[in-house]
Chimera marker file (.cmm) of the C-alpha trace (Angstrom):
<marker_set name="trace">
<marker id="1" x="-9.038" y="14.787" z="5.832" r="1" g="1" b="0" radius="0.5"/>
<marker id="2" x="-9.595" y="14.302" z="2.043" r="1" g="1" b="0" radius="0.5"/>
<marker id="3" x="-7.057" y="15.721" z="-0.350" r="1" g="1" b="0" radius="0.5"/>
<marker id="4" x="-7.045" y="16.566" z="-3.975" r="1" g="1" b="0" radius="0.5"/>
<marker id="5" x="-5.226" y="13.786" z="-5.934" r="1" g="1" b="0" radius="0.5"/>
<marker id="6" x="-4.259" y="13.311" z="-9.581" r="1" g="1" b="0" radius="0.5"/>
<marker id="7" x="-5.129" y="10.258" z="-11.687" r="1" g="1" b="0" radius="0.5"/>
<marker id="8" x="-2.468" y="9.328" z="-14.127" r="1" g="1" b="0" radius="0.5"/>
<marker id="9" x="-3.716" y="8.926" z="-17.787" r="1" g="1" b="0" radius="0.5"/>
<marker id="10" x="-2.049" y="5.560" z="-18.047" r="1" g="1" b="0" radius="0.5"/>
<marker id="11" x="-3.866" y="4.119" z="-15.099" r="1" g="1" b="0" radius="0.5"/>
<marker id="12" x="-6.455" y="2.465" z="-17.410" r="1" g="1" b="0" radius="0.5"/>
<marker id="13" x="-3.734" y="0.400" z="-18.894" r="1" g="1" b="0" radius="0.5"/>
<marker id="14" x="-2.754" y="-1.168" z="-15.596" r="1" g="1" b="0" radius="0.5"/>
<marker id="15" x="-2.874" y="-5.005" z="-15.710" r="1" g="1" b="0" radius="0.5"/>
<marker id="16" x="-3.140" y="-5.173" z="-11.901" r="1" g="1" b="0" radius="0.5"/>
<marker id="17" x="-6.182" y="-2.939" z="-11.905" r="1" g="1" b="0" radius="0.5"/>
<marker id="18" x="-7.614" y="-4.971" z="-14.748" r="1" g="1" b="0" radius="0.5"/>
<marker id="19" x="-7.491" y="-8.093" z="-12.438" r="1" g="1" b="0" radius="0.5"/>
<marker id="20" x="-9.573" y="-6.334" z="-9.725" r="1" g="1" b="0" radius="0.5"/>
<marker id="21" x="-13.201" y="-6.778" z="-9.217" r="1" g="1" b="0" radius="0.5"/>
<marker id="22" x="-15.144" y="-3.547" z="-9.981" r="1" g="1" b="0" radius="0.5"/>
<marker id="23" x="-15.777" y="-3.027" z="-6.276" r="1" g="1" b="0" radius="0.5"/>
<marker id="24" x="-12.193" y="-3.414" z="-5.348" r="1" g="1" b="0" radius="0.5"/>
<marker id="25" x="-11.181" y="-0.994" z="-8.088" r="1" g="1" b="0" radius="0.5"/>
<marker id="26" x="-13.786" y="1.494" z="-6.895" r="1" g="1" b="0" radius="0.5"/>
<marker id="27" x="-12.370" y="1.196" z="-3.274" r="1" g="1" b="0" radius="0.5"/>
<marker id="28" x="-8.844" y="1.742" z="-4.648" r="1" g="1" b="0" radius="0.5"/>
<marker id="29" x="-9.762" y="5.111" z="-6.263" r="1" g="1" b="0" radius="0.5"/>
<marker id="30" x="-11.713" y="6.211" z="-3.159" r="1" g="1" b="0" radius="0.5"/>
<marker id="31" x="-8.629" y="5.461" z="-0.992" r="1" g="1" b="0" radius="0.5"/>
<marker id="32" x="-6.528" y="7.963" z="-2.859" r="1" g="1" b="0" radius="0.5"/>
<marker id="33" x="-7.892" y="11.217" z="-1.347" r="1" g="1" b="0" radius="0.5"/>
<marker id="34" x="-8.150" y="9.624" z="2.136" r="1" g="1" b="0" radius="0.5"/>
<marker id="35" x="-4.396" y="8.892" z="2.184" r="1" g="1" b="0" radius="0.5"/>
<marker id="36" x="-1.761" y="11.180" z="3.693" r="1" g="1" b="0" radius="0.5"/>
<marker id="37" x="0.863" y="12.799" z="1.477" r="1" g="1" b="0" radius="0.5"/>
<marker id="38" x="2.898" y="9.515" z="1.455" r="1" g="1" b="0" radius="0.5"/>
<marker id="39" x="0.065" y="7.235" z="0.464" r="1" g="1" b="0" radius="0.5"/>
<marker id="40" x="-0.815" y="5.892" z="3.894" r="1" g="1" b="0" radius="0.5"/>
<marker id="41" x="-4.089" y="5.572" z="5.781" r="1" g="1" b="0" radius="0.5"/>
<marker id="42" x="-5.227" y="3.749" z="8.874" r="1" g="1" b="0" radius="0.5"/>
<marker id="43" x="-6.315" y="0.219" z="8.103" r="1" g="1" b="0" radius="0.5"/>
<marker id="44" x="-9.783" y="0.127" z="9.768" r="1" g="1" b="0" radius="0.5"/>
<marker id="45" x="-12.323" y="-1.373" z="7.515" r="1" g="1" b="0" radius="0.5"/>
<marker id="46" x="-15.150" y="-0.007" z="9.676" r="1" g="1" b="0" radius="0.5"/>
<marker id="47" x="-13.867" y="3.589" z="9.571" r="1" g="1" b="0" radius="0.5"/>
<marker id="48" x="-12.966" y="3.244" z="5.814" r="1" g="1" b="0" radius="0.5"/>
<marker id="49" x="-16.511" y="2.009" z="5.078" r="1" g="1" b="0" radius="0.5"/>
<marker id="50" x="-18.144" y="4.933" z="6.789" r="1" g="1" b="0" radius="0.5"/>
<marker id="51" x="-15.694" y="7.521" z="5.343" r="1" g="1" b="0" radius="0.5"/>
<marker id="52" x="-15.424" y="6.232" z="1.723" r="1" g="1" b="0" radius="0.5"/>
<marker id="53" x="-18.982" y="5.152" z="1.304" r="1" g="1" b="0" radius="0.5"/>
<marker id="54" x="-20.946" y="7.467" z="3.590" r="1" g="1" b="0" radius="0.5"/>
<marker id="55" x="-24.246" y="7.317" z="1.559" r="1" g="1" b="0" radius="0.5"/>
<marker id="56" x="-24.117" y="3.617" z="0.759" r="1" g="1" b="0" radius="0.5"/>
<marker id="57" x="-25.289" y="1.890" z="3.815" r="1" g="1" b="0" radius="0.5"/>
<marker id="58" x="-25.691" y="-1.446" z="2.038" r="1" g="1" b="0" radius="0.5"/>
<marker id="59" x="-21.872" y="-1.861" z="1.731" r="1" g="1" b="0" radius="0.5"/>
<marker id="60" x="-20.772" y="-4.098" z="4.611" r="1" g="1" b="0" radius="0.5"/>
<marker id="61" x="-17.560" y="-3.619" z="6.556" r="1" g="1" b="0" radius="0.5"/>
<marker id="62" x="-16.694" y="-7.285" z="5.733" r="1" g="1" b="0" radius="0.5"/>
<marker id="63" x="-16.971" y="-6.475" z="1.950" r="1" g="1" b="0" radius="0.5"/>
<marker id="64" x="-14.545" y="-3.560" z="2.324" r="1" g="1" b="0" radius="0.5"/>
<marker id="65" x="-12.138" y="-5.833" z="4.292" r="1" g="1" b="0" radius="0.5"/>
<marker id="66" x="-12.370" y="-8.374" z="1.492" r="1" g="1" b="0" radius="0.5"/>
<marker id="67" x="-11.760" y="-5.680" z="-1.237" r="1" g="1" b="0" radius="0.5"/>
<marker id="68" x="-8.749" y="-4.477" z="0.746" r="1" g="1" b="0" radius="0.5"/>
<marker id="69" x="-7.407" y="-8.123" z="0.806" r="1" g="1" b="0" radius="0.5"/>
<marker id="70" x="-7.964" y="-8.297" z="-2.906" r="1" g="1" b="0" radius="0.5"/>
<marker id="71" x="-6.056" y="-5.092" z="-3.470" r="1" g="1" b="0" radius="0.5"/>
<marker id="72" x="-3.240" y="-6.342" z="-1.213" r="1" g="1" b="0" radius="0.5"/>
<marker id="73" x="-3.063" y="-9.616" z="-3.015" r="1" g="1" b="0" radius="0.5"/>
<marker id="74" x="-2.555" y="-7.825" z="-6.288" r="1" g="1" b="0" radius="0.5"/>
<marker id="75" x="0.145" y="-5.643" z="-4.628" r="1" g="1" b="0" radius="0.5"/>
<marker id="76" x="-1.751" y="-2.399" z="-5.316" r="1" g="1" b="0" radius="0.5"/>
<marker id="77" x="-1.706" y="-1.692" z="-1.610" r="1" g="1" b="0" radius="0.5"/>
<marker id="78" x="0.233" y="-3.094" z="1.318" r="1" g="1" b="0" radius="0.5"/>
<marker id="79" x="-1.509" y="-3.845" z="4.638" r="1" g="1" b="0" radius="0.5"/>
<marker id="80" x="0.885" y="-3.887" z="7.598" r="1" g="1" b="0" radius="0.5"/>
<marker id="81" x="1.002" y="-3.495" z="11.376" r="1" g="1" b="0" radius="0.5"/>
<marker id="82" x="3.331" y="-1.528" z="13.598" r="1" g="1" b="0" radius="0.5"/>
<marker id="83" x="3.415" y="-1.979" z="17.323" r="1" g="1" b="0" radius="0.5"/>
<marker id="84" x="0.398" y="0.349" z="17.746" r="1" g="1" b="0" radius="0.5"/>
<marker id="85" x="-1.645" y="0.382" z="14.617" r="1" g="1" b="0" radius="0.5"/>
<marker id="86" x="-2.700" y="-1.203" z="11.322" r="1" g="1" b="0" radius="0.5"/>
<marker id="87" x="-1.813" y="0.787" z="8.205" r="1" g="1" b="0" radius="0.5"/>
<marker id="88" x="-2.444" y="0.698" z="4.452" r="1" g="1" b="0" radius="0.5"/>
<marker id="89" x="0.281" y="1.868" z="1.980" r="1" g="1" b="0" radius="0.5"/>
<marker id="90" x="-0.757" y="2.576" z="-1.563" r="1" g="1" b="0" radius="0.5"/>
<marker id="91" x="2.085" y="0.986" z="-3.587" r="1" g="1" b="0" radius="0.5"/>
<marker id="92" x="3.980" y="3.216" z="-6.120" r="1" g="1" b="0" radius="0.5"/>
<marker id="93" x="2.441" y="6.239" z="-4.555" r="1" g="1" b="0" radius="0.5"/>
<marker id="94" x="5.351" y="8.535" z="-5.198" r="1" g="1" b="0" radius="0.5"/>
<marker id="95" x="5.322" y="7.755" z="-8.938" r="1" g="1" b="0" radius="0.5"/>
<marker id="96" x="1.920" y="9.255" z="-9.385" r="1" g="1" b="0" radius="0.5"/>
<marker id="97" x="1.285" y="11.705" z="-6.536" r="1" g="1" b="0" radius="0.5"/>
<marker id="98" x="3.421" y="14.825" z="-6.098" r="1" g="1" b="0" radius="0.5"/>
<marker id="99" x="1.993" y="17.088" z="-3.303" r="1" g="1" b="0" radius="0.5"/>
<marker id="100" x="3.414" y="20.623" z="-3.362" r="1" g="1" b="0" radius="0.5"/>
<marker id="101" x="4.061" y="20.801" z="0.364" r="1" g="1" b="0" radius="0.5"/>
<marker id="102" x="3.981" y="17.260" z="1.776" r="1" g="1" b="0" radius="0.5"/>
<marker id="103" x="3.500" y="16.905" z="5.442" r="1" g="1" b="0" radius="0.5"/>
<marker id="104" x="5.386" y="14.239" z="7.378" r="1" g="1" b="0" radius="0.5"/>
<marker id="105" x="3.341" y="11.013" z="7.713" r="1" g="1" b="0" radius="0.5"/>
<marker id="106" x="2.169" y="10.004" z="11.200" r="1" g="1" b="0" radius="0.5"/>
<marker id="107" x="2.553" y="6.339" z="10.114" r="1" g="1" b="0" radius="0.5"/>
<marker id="108" x="5.683" y="4.307" z="10.039" r="1" g="1" b="0" radius="0.5"/>
<marker id="109" x="7.149" y="3.277" z="6.667" r="1" g="1" b="0" radius="0.5"/>
<marker id="110" x="5.837" y="0.015" z="5.350" r="1" g="1" b="0" radius="0.5"/>
<marker id="111" x="8.173" y="-2.961" z="5.676" r="1" g="1" b="0" radius="0.5"/>
<marker id="112" x="9.770" y="-4.166" z="2.389" r="1" g="1" b="0" radius="0.5"/>
<marker id="113" x="7.750" y="-6.865" z="0.817" r="1" g="1" b="0" radius="0.5"/>
<marker id="114" x="9.497" y="-8.726" z="-1.911" r="1" g="1" b="0" radius="0.5"/>
<marker id="115" x="7.411" y="-11.237" z="-4.038" r="1" g="1" b="0" radius="0.5"/>
<marker id="116" x="8.525" y="-13.712" z="-6.595" r="1" g="1" b="0" radius="0.5"/>
<marker id="117" x="6.596" y="-16.312" z="-8.502" r="1" g="1" b="0" radius="0.5"/>
<marker id="118" x="6.928" y="-18.939" z="-5.891" r="1" g="1" b="0" radius="0.5"/>
<marker id="119" x="6.764" y="-17.149" z="-2.540" r="1" g="1" b="0" radius="0.5"/>
<marker id="120" x="5.943" y="-13.962" z="-0.550" r="1" g="1" b="0" radius="0.5"/>
<marker id="121" x="8.668" y="-12.406" z="1.439" r="1" g="1" b="0" radius="0.5"/>
<marker id="122" x="7.771" y="-9.990" z="4.252" r="1" g="1" b="0" radius="0.5"/>
<marker id="123" x="9.844" y="-7.951" z="6.613" r="1" g="1" b="0" radius="0.5"/>
<marker id="124" x="9.722" y="-9.131" z="10.225" r="1" g="1" b="0" radius="0.5"/>
<marker id="125" x="10.891" y="-5.814" z="11.414" r="1" g="1" b="0" radius="0.5"/>
<marker id="126" x="13.984" y="-7.380" z="12.892" r="1" g="1" b="0" radius="0.5"/>
<marker id="127" x="16.257" y="-6.871" z="9.924" r="1" g="1" b="0" radius="0.5"/>
<marker id="128" x="15.164" y="-10.227" z="8.410" r="1" g="1" b="0" radius="0.5"/>
<marker id="129" x="12.768" y="-11.178" z="5.789" r="1" g="1" b="0" radius="0.5"/>
<marker id="130" x="10.600" y="-14.293" z="6.492" r="1" g="1" b="0" radius="0.5"/>
<marker id="131" x="9.517" y="-16.720" z="3.818" r="1" g="1" b="0" radius="0.5"/>
<marker id="132" x="7.541" y="-19.878" z="4.819" r="1" g="1" b="0" radius="0.5"/>
<marker id="133" x="9.494" y="-20.091" z="8.129" r="1" g="1" b="0" radius="0.5"/>
<marker id="134" x="12.935" y="-19.313" z="6.487" r="1" g="1" b="0" radius="0.5"/>
<marker id="135" x="14.521" y="-15.973" z="7.144" r="1" g="1" b="0" radius="0.5"/>
<marker id="136" x="16.964" y="-14.036" z="4.997" r="1" g="1" b="0" radius="0.5"/>
<marker id="137" x="18.986" y="-11.044" z="5.825" r="1" g="1" b="0" radius="0.5"/>
<marker id="138" x="17.985" y="-7.843" z="4.237" r="1" g="1" b="0" radius="0.5"/>
<marker id="139" x="19.096" y="-4.191" z="4.535" r="1" g="1" b="0" radius="0.5"/>
<marker id="140" x="15.694" y="-2.768" z="5.004" r="1" g="1" b="0" radius="0.5"/>
<marker id="141" x="14.338" y="0.134" z="3.010" r="1" g="1" b="0" radius="0.5"/>
<marker id="142" x="11.092" y="2.013" z="3.619" r="1" g="1" b="0" radius="0.5"/>
<marker id="143" x="8.768" y="3.182" z="0.967" r="1" g="1" b="0" radius="0.5"/>
<marker id="144" x="10.503" y="4.238" z="-2.274" r="1" g="1" b="0" radius="0.5"/>
<marker id="145" x="12.219" y="7.615" z="-1.991" r="1" g="1" b="0" radius="0.5"/>
<marker id="146" x="11.628" y="8.009" z="1.757" r="1" g="1" b="0" radius="0.5"/>
<marker id="147" x="14.748" y="6.371" z="3.370" r="1" g="1" b="0" radius="0.5"/>
<marker id="148" x="18.013" y="8.121" z="3.707" r="1" g="1" b="0" radius="0.5"/>
<marker id="149" x="20.940" y="6.244" z="2.043" r="1" g="1" b="0" radius="0.5"/>
<marker id="150" x="18.605" y="4.130" z="-0.068" r="1" g="1" b="0" radius="0.5"/>
<marker id="151" x="20.417" y="1.936" z="-2.588" r="1" g="1" b="0" radius="0.5"/>
<marker id="152" x="18.344" y="1.561" z="-5.763" r="1" g="1" b="0" radius="0.5"/>
<marker id="153" x="20.561" y="-1.196" z="-7.001" r="1" g="1" b="0" radius="0.5"/>
<marker id="154" x="19.763" y="-3.266" z="-3.916" r="1" g="1" b="0" radius="0.5"/>
<marker id="155" x="16.084" y="-2.580" z="-4.388" r="1" g="1" b="0" radius="0.5"/>
<marker id="156" x="16.193" y="-3.786" z="-7.939" r="1" g="1" b="0" radius="0.5"/>
<marker id="157" x="18.200" y="-6.913" z="-6.882" r="1" g="1" b="0" radius="0.5"/>
<marker id="158" x="15.438" y="-7.643" z="-4.282" r="1" g="1" b="0" radius="0.5"/>
<marker id="159" x="12.849" y="-7.185" z="-6.946" r="1" g="1" b="0" radius="0.5"/>
<marker id="160" x="11.081" y="-4.317" z="-5.311" r="1" g="1" b="0" radius="0.5"/>
<marker id="161" x="11.167" y="-1.915" z="-8.296" r="1" g="1" b="0" radius="0.5"/>
<marker id="162" x="9.111" y="-2.783" z="-11.274" r="1" g="1" b="0" radius="0.5"/>
<link id1="1" id2="2" r="1" g="1" b="0" radius="0.2"/>
<link id1="2" id2="3" r="1" g="1" b="0" radius="0.2"/>
<link id1="3" id2="4" r="1" g="1" b="0" radius="0.2"/>
<link id1="4" id2="5" r="1" g="1" b="0" radius="0.2"/>
<link id1="5" id2="6" r="1" g="1" b="0" radius="0.2"/>
<link id1="6" id2="7" r="1" g="1" b="0" radius="0.2"/>
<link id1="7" id2="8" r="1" g="1" b="0" radius="0.2"/>
<link id1="8" id2="9" r="1" g="1" b="0" radius="0.2"/>
<link id1="9" id2="10" r="1" g="1" b="0" radius="0.2"/>
<link id1="10" id2="11" r="1" g="1" b="0" radius="0.2"/>
<link id1="11" id2="12" r="1" g="1" b="0" radius="0.2"/>
<link id1="12" id2="13" r="1" g="1" b="0" radius="0.2"/>
<link id1="13" id2="14" r="1" g="1" b="0" radius="0.2"/>
<link id1="14" id2="15" r="1" g="1" b="0" radius="0.2"/>
<link id1="15" id2="16" r="1" g="1" b="0" radius="0.2"/>
<link id1="16" id2="17" r="1" g="1" b="0" radius="0.2"/>
<link id1="17" id2="18" r="1" g="1" b="0" radius="0.2"/>
<link id1="18" id2="19" r="1" g="1" b="0" radius="0.2"/>
<link id1="19" id2="20" r="1" g="1" b="0" radius="0.2"/>
<link id1="20" id2="21" r="1" g="1" b="0" radius="0.2"/>
<link id1="21" id2="22" r="1" g="1" b="0" radius="0.2"/>
<link id1="22" id2="23" r="1" g="1" b="0" radius="0.2"/>
<link id1="23" id2="24" r="1" g="1" b="0" radius="0.2"/>
<link id1="24" id2="25" r="1" g="1" b="0" radius="0.2"/>
<link id1="25" id2="26" r="1" g="1" b="0" radius="0.2"/>
<link id1="26" id2="27" r="1" g="1" b="0" radius="0.2"/>
<link id1="27" id2="28" r="1" g="1" b="0" radius="0.2"/>
<link id1="28" id2="29" r="1" g="1" b="0" radius="0.2"/>
<link id1="29" id2="30" r="1" g="1" b="0" radius="0.2"/>
<link id1="30" id2="31" r="1" g="1" b="0" radius="0.2"/>
<link id1="31" id2="32" r="1" g="1" b="0" radius="0.2"/>
<link id1="32" id2="33" r="1" g="1" b="0" radius="0.2"/>
<link id1="33" id2="34" r="1" g="1" b="0" radius="0.2"/>
<link id1="34" id2="35" r="1" g="1" b="0" radius="0.2"/>
<link id1="35" id2="36" r="1" g="1" b="0" radius="0.2"/>
<link id1="36" id2="37" r="1" g="1" b="0" radius="0.2"/>
<link id1="37" id2="38" r="1" g="1" b="0" radius="0.2"/>
<link id1="38" id2="39" r="1" g="1" b="0" radius="0.2"/>
<link id1="39" id2="40" r="1" g="1" b="0" radius="0.2"/>
<link id1="40" id2="41" r="1" g="1" b="0" radius="0.2"/>
<link id1="41" id2="42" r="1" g="1" b="0" radius="0.2"/>
<link id1="42" id2="43" r="1" g="1" b="0" radius="0.2"/>
<link id1="43" id2="44" r="1" g="1" b="0" radius="0.2"/>
<link id1="44" id2="45" r="1" g="1" b="0" radius="0.2"/>
<link id1="45" id2="46" r="1" g="1" b="0" radius="0.2"/>
<link id1="46" id2="47" r="1" g="1" b="0" radius="0.2"/>
<link id1="47" id2="48" r="1" g="1" b="0" radius="0.2"/>
<link id1="48" id2="49" r="1" g="1" b="0" radius="0.2"/>
<link id1="49" id2="50" r="1" g="1" b="0" radius="0.2"/>
<link id1="50" id2="51" r="1" g="1" b="0" radius="0.2"/>
<link id1="51" id2="52" r="1" g="1" b="0" radius="0.2"/>
<link id1="52" id2="53" r="1" g="1" b="0" radius="0.2"/>
<link id1="53" id2="54" r="1" g="1" b="0" radius="0.2"/>
<link id1="54" id2="55" r="1" g="1" b="0" radius="0.2"/>
<link id1="55" id2="56" r="1" g="1" b="0" radius="0.2"/>
<link id1="56" id2="57" r="1" g="1" b="0" radius="0.2"/>
<link id1="57" id2="58" r="1" g="1" b="0" radius="0.2"/>
<link id1="58" id2="59" r="1" g="1" b="0" radius="0.2"/>
<link id1="59" id2="60" r="1" g="1" b="0" radius="0.2"/>
<link id1="60" id2="61" r="1" g="1" b="0" radius="0.2"/>
<link id1="61" id2="62" r="1" g="1" b="0" radius="0.2"/>
<link id1="62" id2="63" r="1" g="1" b="0" radius="0.2"/>
<link id1="63" id2="64" r="1" g="1" b="0" radius="0.2"/>
<link id1="64" id2="65" r="1" g="1" b="0" radius="0.2"/>
<link id1="65" id2="66" r="1" g="1" b="0" radius="0.2"/>
<link id1="66" id2="67" r="1" g="1" b="0" radius="0.2"/>
<link id1="67" id2="68" r="1" g="1" b="0" radius="0.2"/>
<link id1="68" id2="69" r="1" g="1" b="0" radius="0.2"/>
<link id1="69" id2="70" r="1" g="1" b="0" radius="0.2"/>
<link id1="70" id2="71" r="1" g="1" b="0" radius="0.2"/>
<link id1="71" id2="72" r="1" g="1" b="0" radius="0.2"/>
<link id1="72" id2="73" r="1" g="1" b="0" radius="0.2"/>
<link id1="73" id2="74" r="1" g="1" b="0" radius="0.2"/>
<link id1="74" id2="75" r="1" g="1" b="0" radius="0.2"/>
<link id1="75" id2="76" r="1" g="1" b="0" radius="0.2"/>
<link id1="76" id2="77" r="1" g="1" b="0" radius="0.2"/>
<link id1="77" id2="78" r="1" g="1" b="0" radius="0.2"/>
<link id1="78" id2="79" r="1" g="1" b="0" radius="0.2"/>
<link id1="79" id2="80" r="1" g="1" b="0" radius="0.2"/>
<link id1="80" id2="81" r="1" g="1" b="0" radius="0.2"/>
<link id1="81" id2="82" r="1" g="1" b="0" radius="0.2"/>
<link id1="82" id2="83" r="1" g="1" b="0" radius="0.2"/>
<link id1="83" id2="84" r="1" g="1" b="0" radius="0.2"/>
<link id1="84" id2="85" r="1" g="1" b="0" radius="0.2"/>
<link id1="85" id2="86" r="1" g="1" b="0" radius="0.2"/>
<link id1="86" id2="87" r="1" g="1" b="0" radius="0.2"/>
<link id1="87" id2="88" r="1" g="1" b="0" radius="0.2"/>
<link id1="88" id2="89" r="1" g="1" b="0" radius="0.2"/>
<link id1="89" id2="90" r="1" g="1" b="0" radius="0.2"/>
<link id1="90" id2="91" r="1" g="1" b="0" radius="0.2"/>
<link id1="91" id2="92" r="1" g="1" b="0" radius="0.2"/>
<link id1="92" id2="93" r="1" g="1" b="0" radius="0.2"/>
<link id1="93" id2="94" r="1" g="1" b="0" radius="0.2"/>
<link id1="94" id2="95" r="1" g="1" b="0" radius="0.2"/>
<link id1="95" id2="96" r="1" g="1" b="0" radius="0.2"/>
<link id1="96" id2="97" r="1" g="1" b="0" radius="0.2"/>
<link id1="97" id2="98" r="1" g="1" b="0" radius="0.2"/>
<link id1="98" id2="99" r="1" g="1" b="0" radius="0.2"/>
<link id1="99" id2="100" r="1" g="1" b="0" radius="0.2"/>
<link id1="100" id2="101" r="1" g="1" b="0" radius="0.2"/>
<link id1="101" id2="102" r="1" g="1" b="0" radius="0.2"/>
<link id1="102" id2="103" r="1" g="1" b="0" radius="0.2"/>
<link id1="103" id2="104" r="1" g="1" b="0" radius="0.2"/>
<link id1="104" id2="105" r="1" g="1" b="0" radius="0.2"/>
<link id1="105" id2="106" r="1" g="1" b="0" radius="0.2"/>
<link id1="106" id2="107" r="1" g="1" b="0" radius="0.2"/>
<link id1="107" id2="108" r="1" g="1" b="0" radius="0.2"/>
<link id1="108" id2="109" r="1" g="1" b="0" radius="0.2"/>
<link id1="109" id2="110" r="1" g="1" b="0" radius="0.2"/>
<link id1="110" id2="111" r="1" g="1" b="0" radius="0.2"/>
<link id1="111" id2="112" r="1" g="1" b="0" radius="0.2"/>
<link id1="112" id2="113" r="1" g="1" b="0" radius="0.2"/>
<link id1="113" id2="114" r="1" g="1" b="0" radius="0.2"/>
<link id1="114" id2="115" r="1" g="1" b="0" radius="0.2"/>
<link id1="115" id2="116" r="1" g="1" b="0" radius="0.2"/>
<link id1="116" id2="117" r="1" g="1" b="0" radius="0.2"/>
<link id1="117" id2="118" r="1" g="1" b="0" radius="0.2"/>
<link id1="118" id2="119" r="1" g="1" b="0" radius="0.2"/>
<link id1="119" id2="120" r="1" g="1" b="0" radius="0.2"/>
<link id1="120" id2="121" r="1" g="1" b="0" radius="0.2"/>
<link id1="121" id2="122" r="1" g="1" b="0" radius="0.2"/>
<link id1="122" id2="123" r="1" g="1" b="0" radius="0.2"/>
<link id1="123" id2="124" r="1" g="1" b="0" radius="0.2"/>
<link id1="124" id2="125" r="1" g="1" b="0" radius="0.2"/>
<link id1="125" id2="126" r="1" g="1" b="0" radius="0.2"/>
<link id1="126" id2="127" r="1" g="1" b="0" radius="0.2"/>
<link id1="127" id2="128" r="1" g="1" b="0" radius="0.2"/>
<link id1="128" id2="129" r="1" g="1" b="0" radius="0.2"/>
<link id1="129" id2="130" r="1" g="1" b="0" radius="0.2"/>
<link id1="130" id2="131" r="1" g="1" b="0" radius="0.2"/>
<link id1="131" id2="132" r="1" g="1" b="0" radius="0.2"/>
<link id1="132" id2="133" r="1" g="1" b="0" radius="0.2"/>
<link id1="133" id2="134" r="1" g="1" b="0" radius="0.2"/>
<link id1="134" id2="135" r="1" g="1" b="0" radius="0.2"/>
<link id1="135" id2="136" r="1" g="1" b="0" radius="0.2"/>
<link id1="136" id2="137" r="1" g="1" b="0" radius="0.2"/>
<link id1="137" id2="138" r="1" g="1" b="0" radius="0.2"/>
<link id1="138" id2="139" r="1" g="1" b="0" radius="0.2"/>
<link id1="139" id2="140" r="1" g="1" b="0" radius="0.2"/>
<link id1="140" id2="141" r="1" g="1" b="0" radius="0.2"/>
<link id1="141" id2="142" r="1" g="1" b="0" radius="0.2"/>
<link id1="142" id2="143" r="1" g="1" b="0" radius="0.2"/>
<link id1="143" id2="144" r="1" g="1" b="0" radius="0.2"/>
<link id1="144" id2="145" r="1" g="1" b="0" radius="0.2"/>
<link id1="145" id2="146" r="1" g="1" b="0" radius="0.2"/>
<link id1="146" id2="147" r="1" g="1" b="0" radius="0.2"/>
<link id1="147" id2="148" r="1" g="1" b="0" radius="0.2"/>
<link id1="148" id2="149" r="1" g="1" b="0" radius="0.2"/>
<link id1="149" id2="150" r="1" g="1" b="0" radius="0.2"/>
<link id1="150" id2="151" r="1" g="1" b="0" radius="0.2"/>
<link id1="151" id2="152" r="1" g="1" b="0" radius="0.2"/>
<link id1="152" id2="153" r="1" g="1" b="0" radius="0.2"/>
<link id1="153" id2="154" r="1" g="1" b="0" radius="0.2"/>
<link id1="154" id2="155" r="1" g="1" b="0" radius="0.2"/>
<link id1="155" id2="156" r="1" g="1" b="0" radius="0.2"/>
<link id1="156" id2="157" r="1" g="1" b="0" radius="0.2"/>
<link id1="157" id2="158" r="1" g="1" b="0" radius="0.2"/>
<link id1="158" id2="159" r="1" g="1" b="0" radius="0.2"/>
<link id1="159" id2="160" r="1" g="1" b="0" radius="0.2"/>
<link id1="160" id2="161" r="1" g="1" b="0" radius="0.2"/>
<link id1="161" id2="162" r="1" g="1" b="0" radius="0.2"/>
</marker_set>
C-alpha cells in the first residue's frame, strides 16, 4: 500500500544521488511510498516493476534489478535476505521520514553493513561480520533507532553513522 512521504529539501545536494543514473534515481524516489513505516519493502524486482512502473511496460524486470544493485552499491538502499524473504531497506530512512503513527514492520531489521575504502563488511547473522572470508566480532545493531540498548558510540566506531 502506497503511503504519503516527504522529500527533504537538501536531497538535491546528495553526492550519492548525483552518482546514480537517472533511471536508478527515479526508482529510488518511487520506492519511497512503497516502503513500510521503517523504510522496508519486499525485494522482488518483478513485483516492484509492476507496482512502481504500472504504465511503462517497456521497463524490463532485469533493468529494475540492475537499478536496485546500483542503489545498493551506492549505499542508498541495502538489499538483504532473511530465512524466508528478500528485503530492501532504504538507508537513513529515519532521518527523513517521520510517520505520525508508525506501524511495526513485518520485515526483520537489516543486518549492519559497515563499509570502508578497502572492503565491504556484512553481518552473517551469527554475531560476526564477514570480510573477504575473515570474520570479526560485532555487537549487532539493527536499523538506526530501532534496537533497544543501542550504543551510538559503537556505531560511530564501526563507521555506520555518517
